[in-house]
C-alpha positions in Angstrom: -19.7 -7.3 11.8 -19.8 -3.8 13.6 -18.1 -0.3 13.1 -16.5 1.2 15.6 -17.0 4.8 16.8 -13.6 5.5 15.3 -14.8 3.8 12.1 -12.4 1.0 12.3 -14.5 -2.0 10.1 -12.6 -5.3 10.1 -9.0 -3.4 10.2 -9.8 -1.1 7.8 -10.4 2.4 7.6 -13.8 4.1 6.4 -14.1 7.5 5.6 -17.2 9.0 6.7 -16.9 12.4 5.6 -16.6 10.7 2.0 -19.6 9.3 3.1 -21.2 12.4 4.0 -20.5 13.6 0.3 -22.0 10.8 -0.7 -25.1 10.9 0.5 -25.2 14.7 -0.6 -24.6 13.4 -4.2 -27.6 10.9 -3.6 -30.2 13.5 -2.3 -29.1 15.8 -5.2 -30.3 13.1 -8.1 -33.3 12.7 -5.8 -34.1 16.6 -6.3 -33.3 17.2 -2.5 -31.8 20.1 -3.2 -32.1 21.7 0.4 -31.1 19.2 2.4 -28.2 18.5 0.1 -27.5 22.3 0.6 -28.0 21.3 4.0 -25.2 18.0 4.3 -22.6 20.8 2.5 -22.6 23.1 4.8 -22.6 21.2 7.7 -19.8 19.1 6.5 -18.0 22.8 5.8 -18.7 23.6 9.1 -17.5 20.7 10.9 -14.1 20.5 9.1 -13.6 24.5 9.3 -14.1 23.9 13.3 -10.9 21.3 13.1 -13.6 18.7 14.6 -13.0 15.7 12.4 -13.0 11.5 12.0 -9.7 10.2 11.9 -9.1 10.7 7.9 -9.0 14.4 7.8 -7.6 14.6 11.5 -4.0 12.8 10.8 -3.8 15.1 7.7 -5.0 18.4 9.6 -2.9 20.6 12.5 -4.8 21.1 15.4 -7.6 19.1 15.1 -10.1 17.5 17.5 -11.0 13.9 16.6 -14.2 13.1 16.7 -16.1 9.8 17.2 -18.3 8.5 14.5 -21.4 9.4 16.4 -19.8 12.6 17.4 -18.6 13.6 13.4 -22.9 13.0 12.9 -23.8 15.3 15.8 -21.2 18.0 14.8 -22.9 18.0 11.1 -25.9 18.5 12.4 -25.0 21.4 14.7 -22.9 23.7 12.3 -26.0 23.2 9.7 
């Protein structure tokens, strides 16, 4: 089964912001602190720009809904 561009997996919605933060925790555990800091910086910048995935977009006034691939690009842009 594949994950759709908006984060649906077999009828369930995935939380991609949570997944990026879990990646950050794993990187810190591995000792990759600079990379973990970049994940946080990119995620914060993306949220502040109100360009987010469904899990945040539905809770934020004036936010722009991004596809999963666009969200990853936005995180990289804000690093």
